[in-house]
C-alpha positions, 0 to 999 in steps of 0.5 A, spaced: 519 545 457 514 549 459 513 548 466 505 547 466 501 544 461 497 549 457 492 548 452 494 550 444 488 551 440 491 547 434 492 541 437 486 535 433 484 534 440 476 531 441 471 534 444 464 532 444 459 538 442 454 540 446 456 539 452 459 545 457 462 547 463 467 542 462 472 545 466 480 542 467 485 544 472 493 545 469 497 539 469 504 537 470 509 532 470 512 535 476 510 536 482 507 544 485 513 546 488 518 544 483 513 549 477 510 555 476 502 557 475 499 557 469 493 559 466 487 555 464 481 555 461 475 552 461 473 545 457 468 542 454 467 535 455 461 529 454 457 527 460 459 521 464 458 513 461 454 510 466 458 503 467 451 498 466 457 492 463 456 487 468 463 485 470 465 478 468 462 475 475 455 476 473 453 471 467 447 470 464 442 465 467 442 460 461 450 461 460 452 453 459 459 456 460 460 457 467 465 452 469 464 448 475 470 451 480 468 457 480 463 458 486 456 460 485 451 463 489 445 460 491 441 464 496 438 458 497 443 453 499 449 457 501 450 457 508 454 464 511 460 463 516 456 465 523 461 473 522 457 474 515 449 472 518 452 477 523 454 482 519 448 481 515 445 487 518 450 492 516 449 494 509 456 494 505 458 500 501 461 499 494 468 501 493 467 504 486 459 505 487 454 504 480 453 512 481 458 515 482 460 521 478 468 518 478 470 516 471 476 510 470 479 513 465 479 520 464 484 522 458 485 517 451 492 520 448 495 518 442 501 521 439 506 519 433 513 521 430 514 526 425 521 526 422 520 534 420 516 536 426 518 530 432 514 528 436 507 530 435 500 529 439 495 526 434 489 526 438 486 527 446 479 525 447 475 527 450 477 534 451 483 537 450 488 535 457 491 542 458 498 544 457 504 542 453 503 537 448 510 536 446 512 535 452 506 529 453 507 527 447 516 526 448 513 522 454 510 519 450 515 517 445 521 515 449 529 515 447 530 510 442 523 508 440 524 506 434 528 500 435 523 496 438 517 494 436 513 495 442 515 499 449 511 500 455 511 507 458 508 510 465 509 517 467 505 521 472 501 528 472 500 533 477 495 538 477 495 544 478 491 547 484 495 553 484 490 557 478 483 560 481 481 555 477 483 550 479 482 551 488 475 553 486 475 545 482 478 542 488 473 546 492 467 543 488 469 537 489 470 536 496 464 540 497 461 534 493 464 528 497 462 531 503 455 531 501 455 525 499 458 522 505 453 525 509 447 523 505 450 515 506 451 516 513 444 518 515 441 512 510 446 508 514 443 511 519 436 510 518 437 503 516 440 501 522 435 503 526 431 497 527 437 492 527 441 495 533 441 489 539 445 486 543 448 482 537 450 488 533 452 492 539 456 486 542 460 484 535 461 492 532 460 495 527 464 493 520 463 500 517 466 504 524 472 505 520 470 506 513 465 512 516 472 516 516 474 515 509 472 518 503 466 514 500 468 518 493 470 510 491 477 512 489 483 508 491 487 514 491 486 517 499 491 523 498 485 528 498 485 532 503 492 530 506 498 535 506 501 532 499 495 534 495 490 531 489 491 525 488 496 523 482 493 521 474 496 515 473 499 515 465 500 507 462 503 509 455 504 504 449 509 504 444 508 501 438 513 501 431 510 499 425 515 498 419 513 501 413 517 502 406 513 507 403 514 512 409 521 517 410 524 513 415 521 506 413 517 505 420 511 508 423 511 510 430 505 511 435 503 511 441 497 511 445 495 513 452 491 511 458 490 517 464 486 515 470 486 516 478 486 508 479 493 507 481 492 499 478 493 502 471 497 495 468 489 492 468 489 497 462 494 493 458 490 488 455 485 494 452 491 499 450 494 493 446 487 491 441 486 499 442 492 501 439 492 495 433 485 498 432 488 505 431 493 503 426 487 501 422 483 507 423 486 513 425 480 517 427 477 519 433 471 515 434 476 509 435 479 513 442 471 514 443 470 507 443 475 504 448 474 510 452 466 508 453 467 501 453 472 502 459 468 507 463 462 502 462 466 497 467 462 495 473 466 495 479 460 496 484 460 489 487 467 490 490 466 490 497 470 497 501 474 494 507 476 497 513 483 500 514 485 493 518 481 489 513 485 491 507 492 490 512 488 483 513 487 481 506 494 485 504 499 479 509 495 473 507 495 468 502 488 465 503 484 466 497 477 466 500 478 471 506 473 476 507 469 471 501 462 473 507 462 481 504 462 479 497 457 474 499 453 479 503 454 485 496 452 479 491 445 479 496 444 486 497 444 487 489 440 481 489 435 484 493 436 491 489 434 488 483 428 484 486 426 491 489 427 494 481 423 488 479 417 488 484 418 482 487 418 481 495 426 480 497 425 474 501 423 471 494 428 466 489 432 470 485 431 472 480 434 466 475 431 462 479 423 465 477 425 465 470 431 461 468 429 462 460 430 470 460 437 472 458 437 478 462 436 475 468 444 475 471 446 469 476 452 472 481 459 468 482 464 469 488 470 471 486 476 465 485 481 470 489 478 475 494 484 478 493 482 480 486 476 482 483 473 480 476 470 484 471 470 484 464 471 490 459 466 489 453 470 493 447 470 492 439 465 486 441 470 482 444 470 481 452 475 483 455 477 480 462 479 485 468 482 483 475 483 489 479 486 489 486 481 488 492 486 492 496 491 496 494 497 499 499 500 506 499 506 508 493 503 501 491 503 503 482 501 499 477 505 491 476 511 490 478 516 485 481 520 485 488 523 480 487 526 481 480 528 488 482 532 485 489 535 479 485 538 484 479 541 487 484 544 481 489 547 477 484 552 481 483 553 483 488 554 476 492 558 474 486 563 479 486 562 484 492 564 491 491 565 496 497 561 503 497 563 509 500 562 510 506 556 515 508 552 515 514 545 514 512 547 510 506 552 504 509 548 503 515 553 496 514 559 499 512 562 498 506 560 492 503 552 494 505 547 490 501 546 495 495 539 493 496 539 496 503 543 502 500 536 503 496 532 502 502 536 508 506 537 512 500 529 512 500 528 513 506 533 519 507 530 523 501 537 522 496 536 523 488 536 517 486 537 515 478 535 508 475 539 508 469 537 503 464 542 504 457 539 500 451 533 497 455 526 498 454 524 504 458 518 500 461 524 496 464 526 502 468 519 505 470 518 498 473 524 498 477 522 505 480 516 503 481 518 497 486 523 501 489 518 506 492 513 500 494 519 497 498 521 504 502 513 504 503 512 497 506 504 499 505 506 505 512 510 510 509 508 515 503 511 521 499 515 516 494 510 516 488 508 523 488 516 525 488 517 519 482 518 519 475 518 512 472 520 515 466 524 521 464 530 524 460 535 529 457 530 535 457 526 535 463 533 535 467 532 543 470 526 541 472 529 534 475 533 537 479 528 542 483 525 536 485 527 534 492 528 527 493 527 525 487 526 518 484 528 516 475 528 511 471 532 514 465 535 510 459 541 515 456 547 514 459 549 522 459 546 520 466 552 516 468 557 521 467 553 527 471 554 526 479 551 532 480 545 530 478 544 525 483 546 522 489 545 514 487 545 511 481 542 504 481 545 501 473 539 496 471 543 492 466 549 491 470 546 489 477 550 496 480 550 502 485 554 508 486 553 512 490 555 519 487 562 522 490 558 529 490 553 527 495 552 532 501 555 530 507 551 529 513 551 534 519 552 533 526 545 532 530 543 531 537 542 524 536 549 522 533 551 526 539 548 523 545 550 515 542 558 518 541 557 521 548 554 515 550 560 511 548 566 515 550 563 515 558 563 506 556 569 507 553 572 510 559 568 506 564 571 500 560 578 502 561 577 504 569 573 496 569 580 493 565 585 497 569 582 494 575 581 488 573 588 487 570 586 488 563 580 482 563 574 488 563 568 484 562 563 487 556 561 493 557 556 499 554 561 501 550 562 494 546 555 494 546 554 500 542 561 500 538 558 493 536 551 495 536 548 489 537 543 484 533 536 485 532 532 481 535 527 482 530 532 480 525 527 475 522 524 478 520 527 472 518 534 471 521 535 467 527 539 470 533 546 468 535 552 465 532 560 467 530 557 473 527 553 475 532 556 484 534 558 484 526 551 486 524 549 492 527 542 494 525 540 487 522 540 488 516 544 483 513 540 477 517 534 480 514 537 480 507 539 473 508 532 472 510 529 475 504 534 471 499 533 464 501 525 466 502 526 468 493 530 460 494 524 458 496 519 461 491 516 464 496 512 468 491 511 476 491 505 477 497 511 473 501 516 478 499 512 484 500 509 482 507 517 482 509 518 489 507 512 492 511 515 487 518 521 491 517 519 498 515 514 498 521 520 495 525 523 502 524 518 506 525 518 503 532 525 503 532 525 511 531 520 512 536 523 509 541 530 513 538 526 520 539 523 517 546 531 516 548 534 523 545 529 528 545 525 525 550 519 525 546 517 522 539 511 524 535 511 517 533 508 515 539 501 517 541 500 516 548 494 510 551 487 513 552 483 511 559 480 505 559 473 508 558 471 511 551 469 519 552 462 518 551 462 513 557 459 507 553 463 500 553 467 501 558 473 496 559 476 492 565 480 494 569 484 489 567 485 492 561 487 499 564 493 501 565 492 507 569 489 501 574 494 495 572 502 497 572 504 490 570 501 493 564 505 499 563 510 501 557 509 502 549 514 501 543 519 496 541 521 490 546 528 489 548 531 484 553 535 488 556 538 495 555 544 494 553 540 491 546 537 497 546 543 501 546 547 497 541 540 497 536 539 504 537 546 506 535 546 501 529 540 505 526 542 512 529 544 516 522 538 512 518 533 514 524 537 522 524 536 522 515 528 520 515 526 524 521 527 531 516 524 528 510 516 528 507 515 521 509 517 522 516 512 528 517 507 524 512 508 519 516 506 522 523 499 525 520 497 518 517 499 515 525 496 520 528 489 520 523 490 511 524 490 512 531 484 516 532 480 510 527 483 505 532 478 501 536 482 500 542 486 505 545 488 503 552 493 498 550 499 498 545 497 491 542 504 490 539 508 492 545 504 487 548 504 481 544 512 483 543 513 481 551 510 475 550 514 473 544 520 476 547 521 475 554 522 471 559 516 472 564 512 470 569 506 467 570 503 472 574 505 478 569 503 474 563 497 473 566 496 480 566 497 481 559 492 476 557 486 478 561 489 485 558 488 481 551 481 478 552 478 483 555 479 489 550 479 484 544 471 483 544 468 486 537 469 485 529 474 491 529 477 489 535 479 484 533 481 486 527 485 490 529 489 484 533 489 480 527 494 486 524 498 485 530 499 477 529 500 476 522 501 469 520 508 470 517 510 472 525 507 466 528 499 467 528 496 466 534 501 461 536 504 466 542 496 467 544 495 460 545 500 458 549 495 461 555 491 455 554 497 451 558 497 457 563 497 455 571 491 460 572 485 456 570 482 463 569 486 466 564 486 459 561 478 460 560 478 467 558 484 466 552 479 459 550 474 465 550 476 469 546 479 465 541 472 462 540 470 469 538 476 469 533 473 463 530 468 467 529 470 472 525 471 472 518 478 473 518 479 469 524 477 463 522 484 462 517 488 464 523 485 460 528 485 454 522 493 455 522 493 454 530 497 447 531 493 441 533 496 441 539 492 448 541 485 447 538 486 439 542 486 444 548 480 448 547 475 443 546 478 440 552 477 448 556 470 447 553 468 440 555 471 441 563 467 448 562 460 444 561 462 439 566 463 444 571 471 442 572 477 447 572 
C-alpha cells in the first residue's frame, strides 16, 4: 500500500474545465509521522459555489405551512430579554459566513467492486483527490460488504504538509485567515465606536473570547495547534443491488462525502438519495448536482459562540438557551436586507411591507438552540438538515455513549471476568469495570482495537468514535487524529507505526495477533481482553514517592500498635492502602457505606451512578456531562499529584494580580489572594490530608501513565490558551466553589469567598465563566444561594446583587429558574429590606 495518495492519471475523475491553479496537498489515511512524504501536482477545480439557498428556518412570507409551534420572528411584537438588549450593541459573528471561501464538502467519491480488478475508483468530483486511489477504494468497500444491502463507513484523511507545495498552501491559508481576522476586528472597532458607554463597559464584550479564535467559520480548531492541520472526515455509504446479469449476481457501489466538518452525519440522507440516483445514472453530473446542492447550504444565521458559551450550552438541556443570539442574528440579517433594498433599518420587516411577494423571506427562531435547522435542495427535494450549534473536541459524527456503555457493561454485570493485572489499566483491581479499563487505555495511550466479526463496519466505526469522545470529555484532544474508525489487514504495517491508535476492524484475524494490540474490545460479545504482550510499566518517581510514604506510614503504624498493645488507630498507611474514596464519587455516588475503602479511585461509585442514570433514561447529554466532569476531576487530580510529587505542575497556572496589566477594571482587595490570605489555595479540595493521600495514591499509576502521552501535552497547550482567554484570573473559581461545597467553614471564612465571587463576577464574560463552574448537574447556584442566609448583612446584599446580575444574563436566567423557591423568596425579601432601609 502506498504510504501517501499519489495521483493516477488513468482515473475516471471529474474536474471542471476553465479553472486553473486548483492546488491540493497530498492526503493519507494515516498521520504524518507514520508515513513518508510524497509529491503532489496541481489540480484543476471549480470556483466556489455560493451558498444562496435559504435555511429551513427561512420561509417565504406567504408560506401557509408554517407551524404555529415554531416561534416565528416578529420585531414589532417580540421583546428581547434585558441581557440580549444590552448585547444588541455588539455585532455577532456567524460560524459559517455566507461569504466564506470554505466549502462544506470538498470531494465526492464513487467506488465499485469489479470481480476482475477488485476495488475500483469510478469517479472523483470536483477533481481527483491526490493519492493512492486503490487504497481509497478499498476503504470505501469494506470486508463482506457484498453480504449486506447497505453499510456505512467512516474514515479520516490526513493532509500531507511535508511537501513544499503543501507547506506553501498551508502558509497561504494561514495568511488569508490572519488578514480576514484583522479586517473583521477593524470593522468591529469602527462599528463599536459610537456604542461605547457605561452599560457596554459594565456588561462586558461578548466577543472577547471569539476574537482570539479563528474567524474562518470552521468548526475545527486544530489550525496552528501542535497536532497539525484539520482532518478530512469521510462519510461513506455502500449499497449492494442484486443483479443476475453480472458475474457475482450483485452490483456493489459506494459513494463518499469528504468534508472538514466533524458533524458529517448530517449528510446521511443526502448520500442515500444520491447513491440511488447514481445507480440510475452513473455519470459525473450526478456527483456535480450533489456537490453543488450541499455547498449551497446556508448556515450564515448560526451565531458563533464563545468558548464558555459553548461549555454552558453543551451542559444544558434547555432548548431556548442563548435564543437571544439567534434573534440578534436575524435582526442583523434583516438590517442587511433592508440596506440592500435601500430601506431604512428601522422600517418594518420586508414581509410586512409586501406580503404578497414570495421573494421576501420570514425568519424563524430555532426550536432547539442546540441544533441549527437548515435544508438542502437536492433534485428539487428539500432535505432538512440539523447542524450542531456547539461541538466538543474529539466529537465526530453521530454516536451513542449509552450504547457503548451498555454493550460492555451487561456481560460484566452478569458474569464478571477477571483482567490480568496491569497498573495503568486495572486501577480498581482485577474486576475493574470494562469501561474504566477502556478509559484508562485511552488516557495512557494504549493500542486499542474494536473487533466486530460478522458485524457491519458502521458498528465498529461508531464504537471507535464513541470511545474517543468518552476519554476526551470535551477537554482532552489527540484521540481522533490517531483513530481509524474502519481499517483492514492490508494496512496493518502502517497501523503498527502509529502510537496509541484506536482502530475498528471486522476481520477476526486481529484476535489471534495479541502483538498487534494492547486492548481488544470484542463488540458482539461485549468482552475486553488485555494483551499478554502489552508493555510493562516502568517505576516512576511518583510511584516511588507513594511507596516510600506507605513504607514510612507502615513503620509508624507498627510502632503505634506495639505501644498500644496492638490496638493501633487509623494511620496514613491505612489511608494509602485503602486509597480512599473520592469526595466527588459523584460525579454520582454517595460517600460512605461498608465499601468505603474498597474503591481506591471512586471509579466503582462513578460507574454505579452512570448505569443508574442510564436505567432512569437520563439521555445522551446527561451521560456525556458526567464523563466531562470525570475527566475534569482527573486533570485536577493530576495537577495536585504533580505538585505533591514534583513540586510544581504544568497543569496549573497561578492567579494574577487583582487588576489587569493595563490598569483597567481594578478589582476589590476582597478578591485578591495576595491581600486576603483566606482566598489562597487552588486546585482540587479535600477535607483533610489523609483523604488527599488516599486519592492521589489510588490514581498514581493512571496519572503517571497519562503524563507521557500526546493528550497530556496538548492539554497543557490548551490550558495555557484557555487561561489567556479567561476574563477572571484573580481567583481559582473551581477551588473556591468546591470549598463552599465540600468543607465546613466558619462564617468569616465563607464570607471572604462570597465577597470575592461578588467582586470578580460582574460582566457578561465573567458570568459565563462562573456558570461553567456551577453546572446544573452539580447543584447549579444552590451553594451560592446559601449566602442569602449568611449572618453578615453585607454578604447577603452582595450575593443578592450577584444573583440579580445572573438572572439578567442570557444563560444565567435558566440557572436562576433552577434555584429553589426558598432562595428566590430570600432574594425578594432582601430587595424589600433594601428598599425599606432595613437590614
